[in-house]
C-alpha positions in Angstrom: -67.3 -67.1 -113.5 -68.3 -66.0 -110.0 -71.4 -64.4 -111.5 -72.3 -67.7 -113.3 -71.7 -69.9 -110.3 -73.7 -67.5 -108.0 -76.6 -67.4 -110.6 -76.7 -71.2 -110.9 -76.7 -71.5 -107.1 -79.7 -69.2 -106.8 -81.5 -70.9 -109.7 -80.8 -74.3 -108.0 -82.3 -73.0 -104.7 -85.5 -72.0 -106.5 -85.7 -75.4 -108.2 -85.1 -77.1 -104.8 -88.0 -75.0 -103.2 -90.3 -76.1 -106.1 -89.4 -79.8 -105.9 -89.6 -79.7 -102.1 -93.2 -78.6 -102.4 -94.0 -81.7 -104.5 -92.0 -83.9 -102.2 -93.5 -82.7 -98.9 -97.1 -83.0 -100.0 -96.4 -86.4 -101.6 -95.0 -87.7 -98.4 -97.8 -86.3 -96.3 -100.2 -88.0 -98.7 -98.4 -91.3 -98.2 -97.0 -91.5 -101.7 -93.7 -93.3 -102.2 -91.0 -91.0 -103.6 -88.3 -92.8 -105.6 -86.1 -89.9 -106.7 -85.6 -86.3 -105.7 -83.3 -84.5 -108.3 -82.0 -81.0 -108.7 -81.0 -80.8 -112.4 -81.3 -83.2 -115.3 -78.9 -85.5 -117.1 -75.9 -87.4 -115.6 -75.6 -87.6 -111.8 -73.0 -85.5 -110.2 -73.9 -86.4 -106.6 -76.3 -89.2 -105.5 -77.2 -90.6 -102.1 -79.9 -93.1 -101.0 -81.7 -92.1 -97.8 -84.5 -94.4 -96.9 -86.7 -95.2 -99.9 -85.7 -92.1 -101.8 -82.6 -91.4 -103.9 -81.4 -87.7 -103.7 -79.5 -86.4 -106.7 -77.7 -83.4 -108.1 -77.4 -83.7 -111.9 -75.3 -82.0 -114.5 -77.9 -79.8 -116.3 -79.0 -77.1 -113.8 -82.2 -76.1 -115.7 -84.8 -77.7 -113.5 -85.4 -80.8 -111.4 -88.0 -83.5 -110.7 -89.6 -85.7 -108.0 -90.2 -89.2 -109.3 -93.1 -90.9 -107.4 -94.2 -94.6 -107.6 -96.8 -95.1 -110.2 -96.4 -91.6 -111.6 -96.6 -92.9 -115.1 -100.3 -93.7 -114.6 -100.2 -97.5 -114.1 -100.3 -99.2 -110.7 -99.6 -102.7 -111.9 -97.3 -103.8 -114.7 -95.0 -100.7 -114.6 -92.1 -102.6 -112.9 -92.2 -100.4 -109.8 -94.9 -102.0 -107.6 -93.6 -105.0 -105.6 -96.0 -105.3 -102.6 -99.6 -104.6 -101.8 -98.3 -101.8 -99.5 -96.5 -100.3 -102.4 -99.6 -100.4 -104.5 -101.5 -98.3 -101.9 -98.6 -95.8 -101.9 -98.7 -95.3 -105.7 -99.3 -91.8 -107.0 -101.8 -93.1 -109.5 -103.8 -94.9 -106.8 -104.6 -91.6 -105.0 -107.8 -89.7 -105.6 -107.7 -87.0 -108.2 -107.9 -84.3 -105.5 -104.8 -85.6 -103.7 -102.9 -85.9 -107.0 -103.8 -82.3 -107.8 -102.5 -81.1 -104.5 -99.2 -82.8 -105.0 -98.9 -81.4 -108.5 -99.9 -77.8 -107.4 -97.6 -77.9 -104.4 -94.5 -77.1 -106.4 -95.5 -73.9 -108.1 -97.5 -72.8 -105.0 -94.4 -73.2 -102.9 -92.6 -70.9 -105.3 -95.5 -68.4 -105.0 -95.4 -68.6 -101.2 -91.7 -68.0 -100.9 -91.8 -64.3 -101.7 -94.3 -63.7 -99.0 -91.7 -65.1 -96.5 -88.5 -63.5 -97.8 -89.7 -60.0 -99.0 -90.6 -58.9 -95.4 -87.0 -60.0 -94.4 -85.6 -57.9 -97.2 -87.5 -54.8 -96.1 -86.4 -55.3 -92.5 -82.8 -55.5 -93.6 -83.1 -52.5 -95.8 -83.7 -52.2 -99.5 -81.6 -49.8 -101.6 -83.4 -48.0 -104.4 -82.5 -45.2 -106.7 -83.5 -41.9 -105.1 -85.3 -40.6 -108.2 -87.8 -43.5 -107.9 -89.6 -41.7 -105.1 -89.2 -38.2 -106.6 -91.8 -36.4 -108.8 -92.0 -37.9 -112.3 -90.2 -34.9 -113.9 -88.1 -35.6 -117.0 -84.4 -34.8 -116.8 -83.6 -35.3 -120.4 -85.3 -36.2 -123.7 -83.1 -38.3 -126.0 -82.8 -36.7 -129.5 -84.5 -38.6 -132.2 -86.4 -40.8 -129.7 -90.2 -41.5 -129.8 -90.5 -39.1 -126.8 -88.8 -36.3 -128.7 -91.0 -36.9 -131.7 -94.1 -36.7 -129.4 -93.0 -33.2 -128.2 -91.6 -33.9 -124.7 -89.1 -31.5 -123.2 -86.8 -31.6 -120.3 -88.4 -30.6 -117.0 -91.9 -31.8 -118.1 -93.7 -33.3 -115.1 -95.9 -36.3 -115.8 -99.1 -36.1 -113.8 -101.3 -38.8 -115.5 -101.1 -41.7 -118.0 -104.3 -42.6 -119.8 -106.2 -40.7 -117.2 -104.5 -42.7 -114.3 -102.8 -40.1 -112.0 -99.1 -40.6 -111.2 -96.9 -38.8 -108.7 -93.5 -40.5 -108.7 -91.3 -42.4 -111.2 -92.2 -45.6 -109.3 -95.9 -45.0 -109.9 -95.2 -44.3 -113.6 -93.3 -47.6 -114.0 -96.0 -49.6 -112.2 -98.8 -48.3 -114.5 -97.0 -48.7 -117.8 -97.3 -52.5 -118.1 -101.1 -52.4 -117.9 -101.1 -50.0 -120.9 -98.5 -51.8 -122.9 -99.4 -52.2 -126.6 -101.8 -49.2 -126.5 -101.3 -45.5 -127.3 -100.2 -43.6 -124.2 -102.0 -40.3 -123.6 -99.5 -38.6 -121.1 -100.6 -35.5 -119.3 -97.7 -33.3 -118.4 -97.2 -30.1 -116.5 -94.9 -27.7 -118.3 -94.3 -24.4 -116.4 -97.8 -23.0 -116.1 -99.1 -25.0 -119.0 -100.8 -28.4 -119.0 -100.5 -30.6 -122.1 -101.5 -34.0 -123.3 -98.8 -35.8 -125.4 -99.2 -39.1 -127.2 -96.8 -42.0 -127.5 -97.6 -44.8 -129.9 -96.6 -47.4 -127.3 -94.8 -46.8 -124.0 -93.8 -50.5 -124.0 -92.9 -52.8 -121.2 -89.4 -51.4 -120.8 -90.6 -48.1 -119.3 -90.3 -44.5 -120.3 -86.5 -44.7 -120.5 -86.9 -47.0 -123.5 -88.8 -44.3 -125.4 -86.2 -41.5 -124.5 -87.5 -40.0 -121.3 -84.8 -40.0 -118.6 -85.1 -39.0 -115.0 -83.1 -36.1 -113.5 -79.4 -36.9 -113.0 -76.9 -34.5 -111.4 -73.5 -34.0 -112.9 -71.7 -35.8 -110.1 -69.0 -38.4 -110.9 -69.7 -41.9 -109.7 -66.9 -43.9 -111.3 -63.7 -43.3 -113.2 -62.2 -45.5 -115.9 -58.5 -46.1 -115.1 -56.1 -44.4 -117.6 -58.8 -42.3 -119.3 -58.6 -38.5 -119.5 -60.7 -37.8 -116.4 -58.6 -40.1 -114.3 -55.3 -38.8 -115.5 -56.4 -35.2 -115.1 -57.2 -35.7 -111.4 -61.0 -35.8 -111.5 -62.3 -37.7 -108.4 -65.4 -39.7 -107.5 -67.9 -37.3 -105.9 -66.8 -34.3 -107.9 -69.6 -32.1 -109.3 -68.9 -30.7 -112.7 -70.2 -27.1 -112.8 -69.0 -25.9 -116.2 -67.0 -26.8 -119.3 -65.1 -24.0 -121.0 -67.4 -21.5 -119.2 -70.6 -23.2 -120.3 -72.8 -24.1 -117.3 -73.6 -27.8 -116.7 -77.0 -28.1 -115.2 -77.3 -31.9 -115.4 -75.3 -35.0 -116.4 -77.0 -34.9 -119.8 -75.3 -31.6 -120.6 -71.9 -33.2 -120.5 -72.1 -35.2 -123.8 -72.8 -32.2 -126.0 -70.4 -29.9 -124.3 -67.5 -32.5 -124.5 -68.3 -33.0 -128.1 -67.9 -29.3 -128.9 -64.2 -29.7 -127.8 -63.7 -32.2 -130.6 -60.7 -33.7 -128.8 -59.0 -30.5 -127.9 -58.1 -29.4 -124.3 -61.1 -28.3 -122.3 -61.4 -26.5 -118.9 -63.6 -28.3 -116.4 -64.8 -26.3 -113.4 -65.4 -28.8 -110.6 -66.7 -28.7 -107.0 -65.1 -31.3 -104.8 -67.2 -33.3 -102.3 -65.8 -31.1 -99.5 -67.1 -28.0 -101.2 -63.8 -26.7 -102.6 -63.6 -25.5 -106.2 -60.9 -26.4 -108.7 -60.3 -26.3 -112.4 -59.0 -29.2 -114.4 -57.9 -29.5 -118.1 -58.5 -32.6 -120.1 -58.7 -33.7 -123.7 -61.5 -36.2 -124.6 -60.7 -39.4 -126.5 -62.5 -40.2 -129.7 -64.3 -43.6 -129.6 -67.0 -44.9 -131.9 -67.8 -41.5 -133.3 -68.1 -39.9 -129.8 -65.7 -38.1 -127.5 -65.4 -39.5 -124.0 -63.4 -38.8 -120.8 -64.1 -42.0 -118.9 -66.7 -41.2 -116.3 -70.1 -42.4 -115.3 -72.7 -40.7 -113.0 -73.2 -41.2 -109.3 -76.6 -42.8 -108.7 -78.1 -41.5 -105.5 -79.6 -44.3 -103.5 -81.9 -44.3 -100.6 -82.3 -47.2 -98.1 -85.9 -48.2 -97.2 -85.8 -50.0 -93.9 -89.0 -51.0 -92.1 -90.0 -52.1 -88.6 -91.1 -55.8 -88.5 -94.9 -55.2 -88.8 -94.4 -52.6 -91.5 -92.0 -54.8 -93.3 -94.5 -57.6 -93.4 -97.1 -55.3 -95.0 -94.6 -53.9 -97.5 -93.3 -57.3 -98.4 -96.7 -58.8 -98.9 -97.8 -55.8 -101.0 -94.7 -56.2 -103.2 -95.3 -59.9 -103.6 -98.9 -59.4 -104.7 -97.8 -56.6 -107.0 -95.1 -58.9 -108.6 -97.7 -61.7 -109.1 -100.2 -59.3 -110.7 -97.6 -57.8 -113.0 -96.4 -61.2 -114.1 -99.9 -62.3 -115.0 -100.4 -59.0 -116.8 -97.2 -59.5 -118.7 -98.2 -63.0 -119.8 -101.6 -61.7 -120.9 -100.1 -58.9 -122.9 -97.6 -61.4 -124.4 -100.3 -63.7 -125.6 -102.4 -60.9 -127.0 -99.5 -59.5 -128.9 -99.3 -56.2 -127.0 -95.8 -57.2 -125.7 -93.1 -58.3 -128.0 -91.6 -61.8 -127.6 -88.2 -60.1 -127.6 -88.9 -59.5 -123.9 -88.8 -63.2 -123.1 -85.6 -64.1 -121.2 -84.0 -67.5 -120.8 -81.6 -69.3 -118.5 -78.7 -67.1 -119.5 -80.6 -63.9 -118.5 -81.8 -65.6 -115.3 -78.2 -66.7 -114.3 -76.9 -63.2 -115.1 -79.6 -61.4 -113.0 -79.3 -63.8 -110.1 -75.4 -63.8 -110.2 -75.2 -60.0 -110.1 -77.7 -59.9 -107.2 -75.7 -62.5 -105.3 -72.7 -60.3 -105.3 -74.4 -57.4 -103.6 -76.2 -57.8 -100.3 -78.6 -60.2 -98.6 -81.6 -57.9 -99.2 -80.9 -57.8 -102.9 -80.6 -61.5 -103.0 -84.0 -61.9 -101.4 -85.5 -59.4 -103.9 -84.3 -61.3 -106.9 -85.2 -64.6 -105.3 -88.7 -63.4 -104.9 -88.9 -62.1 -108.4 -87.6 -65.3 -110.0 -89.6 -67.5 -107.7 -92.8 -65.9 -108.9 -91.8 -66.3 -112.5 -91.0 -70.0 -112.0 -94.3 -70.6 -110.1 -96.6 -68.9 -112.6 -94.8 -70.4 -115.6 -95.3 -73.9 -114.2 -99.0 -73.2 -113.7 -99.6 -72.5 -117.4 -101.9 -75.2 -118.9 -99.2 -76.6 -121.1 -98.8 -80.4 -121.2 -95.5 -81.4 -119.5 -95.8 -78.5 -117.0 -97.6 -78.7 -113.7 -100.4 -76.6 -115.1 -100.9 -79.1 -117.9 -101.2 -82.0 -115.4 -103.7 -80.0 -113.4 -105.7 -79.5 -116.6 -105.7 -83.2 -117.3 -107.0 -83.7 -113.7 -109.8 -81.2 -114.3 -110.9 -83.1 -117.4 -110.8 -86.3 -115.3 -113.2 -84.7 -112.8 -115.5 -83.5 -115.6 -115.7 -86.8 -117.5 -115.3 -89.0 -114.4 -112.4 -91.0 -115.7 -108.7 -90.4 -116.6 -107.8 -89.5 -120.1 -106.4 -92.5 -122.0 -102.6 -93.0 -121.9 -102.4 -92.5 -125.6 -104.0 -89.0 -125.4 -101.8 -88.0 -122.6 -98.7 -89.2 -124.4 -99.7 -87.1 -127.5 -100.4 -84.1 -125.4 -97.1 -84.5 -123.6 -95.3 -84.6 -126.9 -97.1 -81.4 -128.1 -96.3 -79.7 -124.8 -92.6 -80.7 -125.0 -92.4 -79.3 -128.5 -94.0 -76.0 -127.4 -91.6 -75.8 -124.4 -88.6 -76.5 -126.6 -89.7 -73.8 -129.0 -90.1 -71.4 -126.1 -86.7 -72.3 -124.8 -85.1 -71.8 -128.2 -86.7 -68.3 -128.4 -85.5 -67.5 -124.9 -82.0 -68.7 -125.7 -82.0 -66.7 -129.0 -83.1 -63.5 -127.1 -80.4 -64.1 -124.5 -77.7 -64.6 -127.1 -78.9 -61.5 -129.0 -78.7 -59.4 -125.8 -75.1 -60.7 -125.1 -74.0 -60.0 -128.7 -75.6 -56.5 -128.7 -74.1 -55.8 -125.2 -77.3 -55.6 -123.2 
C-alpha cells in the first residue's frame, strides 16, 4: 500500500507540473482560468481562490486546466458574461498565443529533468558497479539466444554493429538504436577476435538474450528460515567451494547445488572479516530446482559531482533520455520494438513507488524519466492530446482559418478511441507482468 500511495504521489506531482505549465502561460497571456484539476472524476477536495477553482479528483490518471472559451466559442457558450471576459477567452487569443499555452504543459515536463537531474548528481547517484566495468560476460544462460549464437563466459564485447563499446553502460545505450535489427557483436575471446550474430538484441538489453554481467559469489540477502539462514550463512559471506568444487562466480552456485539433489553439502565460506569457515546445508526442492534461500550482493558505486560538473552530467542525461524516448517511439511505430514494452499506470505507480522508498536522488531520477515520458507522449499529434491541438493550430495557420467545430469533434472522438485502445493495451501489459511475476 505504501508503494501504491508513494507512486500516486509522484504521478500526481508530474501531472501538477504539466498543468502548472498550461496555467502559468494562460495567466501570463491574460486568459481566464476557470478550473485547475489534478485527477478526473468526482471531487475529493475543492477550493475557490479568486476566479479559479482548484480541485483534487478521485481518478489520479491525469488532470486538466479549463479556460474560458476553450471549447472554441466566445459567445453563446454560457461562460462569457462581460466584454472583459470576452477579451480573456482562450478562443479569442491569436493562434500563436494559444499554441504557447497548449505547448507549455509538455514543455514544462521536458524542462523539469534539466532542473532536478543536476541536483540528483550533486546528492550522489548509486549505480551497479558493473555498469562502468568492461563489457565482459559473466555467464551465458543455457538455451538462450546468446548461447545459440556462440557466446561464452568471459567474452569481452568491443563493438556492436561497428559501433565501439567499452563498458556495460555504453552497451545498454547503443542497443536501442539497433532494436529490431540483427546485431553483429564483435567480441574478444582470449587472443581471438570474433563476430557473433544475434537476430535481435531487443530493447531489454543483453540480459534479455542471456548475456549476464560478472557477479561474485557474495551473499547479499538471506531468506528467513531457509537452509542458508538456519545453517549460519551471513550477509557478506563469499562462497569459495561446494563439496570441494571451486565457485568462481555466483552463476556456478545453481549447478553445484543441483548436483547435491537435496542431500547435505559442504560449503566453504570466507567471512567478510577474512576468516574461513565450513557450513553444511541441505537445499530445498522448489519448482524443479534446489534452493538454499540466498541472493547475490550487488556492488554499488556512488557517483557524486561538484555543482558545475553535476549540471553538465544532469543535462547530458536529460538529453540522452529525451533522445532514447523518441528513438523508442520511432522503433515502436516501425514495428522494430514490440508493443509488449508499453507500460501503463500500474507500471508507472510501481516504478515511482519503489523509487520513493529509497533516497532523494533516486526519486529525482525516476521523476526525470517519467516526466520526459509524459511530456513527449503529450506532444504526439493525436487529437485530444496537446500535440493534436498543436496540429490543429498548424492547419489553422496554413489555411488561415480554424477547422470547423464538426471536424474537430470527429477528430477528438477518433483521438479518444486511439487513446483508450492504447490504455487498454498498457493495462493488459501491466496485468500480464503482474500475473507473470515481473
